[in-house]
C-alpha positions in Angstrom: -233.5 -150.1 10.9 -232.0 -147.7 13.5 -228.5 -149.0 12.9 -228.9 -148.8 9.1 -230.0 -145.1 9.5 -226.9 -144.3 11.8 -224.5 -146.0 9.5 -225.8 -144.0 6.5 -225.5 -140.8 8.5 -221.9 -141.8 9.4 -221.0 -142.6 5.9 -222.4 -139.1 4.9 -220.4 -137.3 7.3 -217.3 -139.2 6.4 -217.7 -138.5 2.7 -218.0 -134.7 3.7 -214.8 -135.0 5.5 -213.1 -136.2 2.4 -214.5 -133.4 0.5 -213.4 -130.7 2.8 -210.5 -128.3 1.9 -207.1 -129.4 2.1 -205.7 -129.1 5.8 -203.3 -131.3 7.7 -203.0 -135.0 7.6 -200.9 -137.0 10.2 -200.3 -140.6 10.7 -199.1 -142.5 13.8 -197.7 -145.9 13.7 -196.8 -147.7 17.3 -195.8 -150.9 18.7 -196.3 -151.7 22.4 -195.9 -154.3 24.8 -198.7 -154.8 27.3 -198.7 -157.1 30.2 -202.5 -157.2 30.4 -204.1 -156.6 26.9 -207.5 -157.9 27.8 -207.8 -156.0 30.9 -208.2 -159.2 32.9 -208.8 -159.1 36.8 -206.1 -161.0 38.7 -204.1 -163.3 36.3 -202.4 -161.4 33.3 -201.1 -162.7 30.2 -198.8 -160.2 28.2 -198.9 -159.5 24.6 -197.9 -157.3 21.9 -200.2 -154.5 20.4 -199.7 -152.8 17.0 -201.5 -149.5 16.2 -202.1 -147.3 13.2 -203.9 -144.0 13.4 -204.6 -141.5 10.7 -205.6 -137.8 11.6 -206.9 -135.2 9.4 -208.4 -131.6 9.9 -209.4 -129.0 7.4 -211.0 -125.5 7.5 -214.6 -125.3 6.1 -215.0 -121.6 7.0 -212.2 -119.1 7.9 -213.4 -115.6 8.2 -212.4 -113.0 10.9 -215.3 -113.6 13.2 -216.6 -116.9 11.9 -214.7 -120.2 11.6 -215.6 -123.9 11.2 -213.3 -126.9 11.4 -213.5 -130.6 10.5 -211.6 -133.2 12.2 -211.4 -136.8 11.2 -209.7 -139.7 13.0 -209.4 -143.3 12.0 -207.6 -145.9 14.1 -206.7 -149.8 13.9 -205.3 -151.9 16.7 -204.4 -155.4 16.9 -203.3 -157.4 19.8 -201.1 -160.3 19.5 -200.5 -163.2 21.7 -199.0 -166.7 21.0 -201.6 -168.7 22.8 -204.4 -167.0 20.8 -205.9 -168.9 17.7 -204.0 -167.8 14.7 -201.5 -166.0 16.9 -203.6 -163.0 17.3 -206.1 -162.0 19.9 -208.6 -159.7 18.3 -208.8 -156.2 16.4 -210.4 -152.9 17.3 -211.1 -150.2 14.9 -212.3 -146.5 15.7 -213.6 -144.1 13.3 -214.5 -140.6 14.6 -215.7 -137.4 12.8 -215.8 -134.0 14.5 -217.2 -130.6 13.5 -216.0 -127.4 15.5 -217.1 -123.8 15.0 -217.1 -120.6 16.5 -218.6 -117.1 16.0 -217.6 -113.8 17.6 -220.5 -111.3 17.5 -218.6 -108.8 19.6 -215.1 -108.3 20.9 -215.8 -109.8 24.3 -218.3 -112.5 23.5 -217.5 -115.8 21.7 -220.0 -118.7 20.7 -218.7 -122.1 19.8 -220.3 -125.4 19.0 -219.2 -128.9 18.5 -220.7 -132.2 17.0 -219.1 -135.5 16.9 -220.0 -139.1 15.5 -217.7 -142.0 16.7 -217.8 -145.7 15.7 -216.0 -148.4 17.6 -215.7 -151.8 16.8 -213.7 -154.8 18.3 -213.3 -158.4 17.5 -212.6 -160.8 20.0 -211.2 -158.1 22.5 -212.3 -158.5 26.0 -213.1 -155.5 27.8 -213.3 -153.6 24.6 -217.0 -152.8 24.0 -218.3 -151.9 20.6 -220.6 -148.8 20.1 -221.8 -145.9 18.0 -221.8 -142.5 19.7 -223.2 -139.2 18.7 -222.6 -135.9 20.7 -223.2 -132.1 20.3 -222.4 -129.3 22.3 -222.8 -125.5 22.6 -220.8 -122.8 24.6 -220.8 -119.2 25.1 -217.8 -117.3 26.6 -217.7 -113.6 27.8 -214.3 -111.8 28.3 -214.1 -109.3 31.4 -211.4 -107.0 32.5 -208.0 -108.1 34.0 -208.0 -111.5 32.1 -211.3 -112.6 33.6 -213.8 -114.6 31.6 -216.8 -116.6 32.1 -217.8 -119.6 30.2 -221.4 -121.6 30.1 -221.8 -124.5 28.1 -224.1 -127.6 27.5 -223.6 -131.0 25.9 -225.6 -133.9 25.1 -224.5 -137.5 24.1 -226.0 -140.7 23.1 -224.4 -144.1 23.0 -225.8 -147.5 21.0 -224.0 -150.6 22.3 -223.3 -153.1 19.7 -222.6 -156.0 22.4 -223.5 -157.1 25.7 -220.3 -155.5 27.2 -221.8 -152.1 27.3 -225.4 -150.7 27.8 -227.2 -147.9 25.7 -227.1 -144.5 27.7 -228.0 -140.9 27.3 -226.0 -138.0 28.8 -227.0 -134.3 29.5 -224.6 -132.1 31.1 -224.5 -128.3 31.9 -221.5 -126.3 33.2 -220.0 -122.9 34.1 -216.8 -121.9 34.8 -214.7 -118.8 35.7 -211.3 -118.4 34.3 -208.3 -116.1 34.9 -205.2 -115.5 32.6 -202.3 -113.4 33.2 -199.5 -112.6 30.4 -200.4 -116.0 28.9 -198.1 -117.5 31.5 -200.2 -118.2 34.6 -203.9 -119.1 34.6 -206.6 -120.6 36.9 -210.1 -121.7 36.4 -213.0 -122.9 38.9 -216.5 -124.2 38.0 -219.2 -126.5 38.6 -220.9 -129.0 36.2 -224.2 -131.1 36.5 -224.6 -134.3 34.5 -227.6 -136.8 34.1 -227.1 -140.2 32.7 -230.0 -142.4 31.8 -228.9 -146.1 31.2 -231.0 -148.7 29.5 -230.9 -151.1 32.2 -233.2 -151.9 35.2 -232.8 -150.0 38.4 -232.6 -152.0 41.6 -233.8 -151.4 45.1 -233.0 -153.2 48.6 -236.0 -155.3 50.1 -236.4 -154.9 53.8 -236.2 -158.6 54.4 -232.9 -158.8 52.3 -231.9 -159.1 48.8 -232.8 -156.7 45.8 -235.8 -156.3 43.6 -236.4 -154.4 40.3 -237.7 -150.8 40.3 -239.6 -151.4 36.9 -237.6 -148.4 35.7 -234.6 -147.5 33.9 -231.4 -146.6 36.1 -230.8 -142.7 36.3 -227.7 -141.3 37.8 -227.2 -137.4 38.6 -223.9 -136.0 39.5 -222.4 -132.5 40.3 -218.8 -131.9 39.8 -216.9 -129.0 41.6 -213.6 -128.4 39.8 -210.5 -126.1 40.0 -207.2 -126.0 38.1 -204.1 -124.0 37.9 -202.0 -123.7 34.6 -198.4 -122.4 34.4 -196.2 -122.2 31.3 -192.6 -121.4 30.6 -189.7 -123.6 30.6 -191.7 -126.1 32.6 -195.4 -126.3 31.6 -197.5 -127.4 34.6 -201.3 -128.2 34.8 -202.8 -129.1 38.2 -206.5 -129.9 38.5 -208.9 -131.3 41.4 -212.3 -132.2 41.2 -215.0 -133.3 43.9 -218.0 -135.3 42.5 -221.3 -136.3 44.1 -223.1 -138.9 42.3 -226.8 -139.9 43.1 -228.5 -142.8 41.7 -232.1 -144.5 41.7 -230.4 -147.9 41.6 -228.9 -149.6 44.7 -225.0 -149.5 44.8 -224.3 -146.7 42.3 -224.3 -143.7 44.7 -220.9 -142.4 45.5 -218.6 -139.4 46.4 -215.4 -139.0 44.4 -212.1 -137.1 44.5 -210.0 -136.8 41.3 -206.5 -135.2 40.9 -204.5 -134.6 38.0 -201.1 -133.5 37.2 -199.5 -132.7 33.6 -195.9 -131.6 33.3 -193.9 -130.9 30.1 -190.3 -129.6 29.7 -187.3 -130.0 27.3 -184.6 -132.2 28.5 -181.5 -132.3 26.0 -180.5 -133.1 22.5 -184.0 -131.9 21.3 -185.8 -134.1 23.5 -189.0 -133.2 25.4 -190.3 -135.1 28.4 -193.9 -135.3 29.4 -195.4 -136.7 32.7 -199.0 -137.5 33.6 -200.3 -138.5 37.0 -203.8 -139.1 37.5 -206.0 -140.5 40.6 -209.5 -141.0 41.5 -210.8 -142.4 44.8 -214.6 -143.2 45.1 -216.6 -144.1 48.3 -219.9 -145.7 47.6 -222.9 -144.5 49.9 -225.0 -147.7 50.0 -224.4 -150.4 52.3 -225.1 -153.5 50.4 -225.4 -155.8 53.4 -226.9 -159.1 52.2 -228.1 -157.6 48.9 -226.0 -160.1 47.1 -227.7 -160.0 43.7 -225.3 -160.0 40.7 -226.6 -156.6 39.7 -225.4 -155.1 43.1 -222.0 -156.8 43.4 -218.7 -155.4 42.7 -219.6 -151.8 43.9 -217.2 -151.3 46.8 -215.0 -148.3 47.1 -212.4 -148.4 44.6 -209.7 -146.3 43.3 -208.1 -145.6 39.9 -204.5 -144.3 39.2 -202.6 -143.6 36.1 -198.9 -142.8 35.4 -197.5 -141.9 32.2 -193.9 -140.9 31.1 -193.1 -140.0 27.6 -190.2 -138.7 25.6 -190.6 -137.1 22.2 -187.9 -136.0 19.7 -188.2 -134.8 16.2 -186.3 -136.7 13.4 -187.1 -134.2 10.7 -189.6 -131.4 9.8 -192.2 -134.4 9.1 -191.1 -137.1 11.2 -191.3 -137.3 15.2 -190.4 -140.3 17.4 -191.8 -141.0 20.9 -191.4 -143.7 23.6 -194.0 -143.9 26.6 -194.3 -146.0 29.7 -197.9 -146.3 31.3 -199.0 -147.9 34.5 -202.5 -148.0 35.5 -204.4 -149.7 38.4 -208.5 -149.7 38.5 -210.4 -151.5 40.9 -211.5 -152.4 44.5 -209.5 -150.8 47.4 -210.7 -153.6 49.8 -210.1 -156.8 47.7 -208.2 -158.3 44.9 -210.8 -157.3 42.4 -208.7 -154.9 40.4 -207.1 -154.6 36.9 -203.4 -153.6 36.7 -201.7 -152.8 33.3 -198.2 -151.8 32.3 -197.2 -150.9 28.8 -194.1 -149.7 26.9 -194.7 -148.3 23.4 -192.6 -146.7 20.6 -194.2 -144.6 18.0 -193.5 -142.7 14.9 -195.7 -139.6 14.0 -195.6 -138.5 10.3 -197.0 -135.5 8.5 -198.4 -136.7 5.3 
């Protein structure tokens, strides 16, 4: 019954998006070669992936101090592999609807809100969990002198898993940030964010004599993230960000500290081509010493790293068409063993204004 109700809500919201005032519609078609389409650990089997995405947005309200916008995204992904039954490995569909709004009660104050519903459904795609997600958020910004501003925001998210790959969870987060902007070319920000996640799975604790035992309650994680970033625009656009995260958990093996870094670069090259580069990395160090707690629920939680490198070239073909080529490399998994997932993809895409 719960799924029928959520599905009905999603259909109503989707219908509202179709009835929205005319806005912008875009479509993106891509073909890519992926050396690990299933996200397997260890041995990898390459395959071809085709994608088709349609984006649309329109203004519901457009007034000097009040605005509201509707965004809709529908995407289809198909993975092809010769050794798969029928020549294909599976399909993935994503349907997402977002509503964003803002209200400016005074010149120095701005109130904004967001709401989103996302449905993700995969068929015979290992590592691609199916879920229905709903989220909403509220934020307020106050502008001060000399380009300074302060922002406070809160967000709540819930996710219902539709298979055994994922678990249901609820998330609440509150954050604050101080921003500085000079002449629209140089900006910086620093802030802190608190997040609480409650998972629909059992929390575990270590026994003095060895092994693990259930706590008889759901797992709850609480994290604090300290972040800082610098933005620079001009001929070369650069965005550098760093975050330090401490995560505590009532379940054995999930408490950790993490360092996250991110670098984004964009600049024109030649012949109307723009180049984009993304480098992201994360290193976690888990706090719990698992020792002889060898239960399946506590395995695999060693310190691990995540790294991503993306290089993309874009060039407009006409006023309505754009072509891009992207290379991506990623590695996620343990730093101390061979338990990690590595992927390399090369894709070509055409973006169209409908």
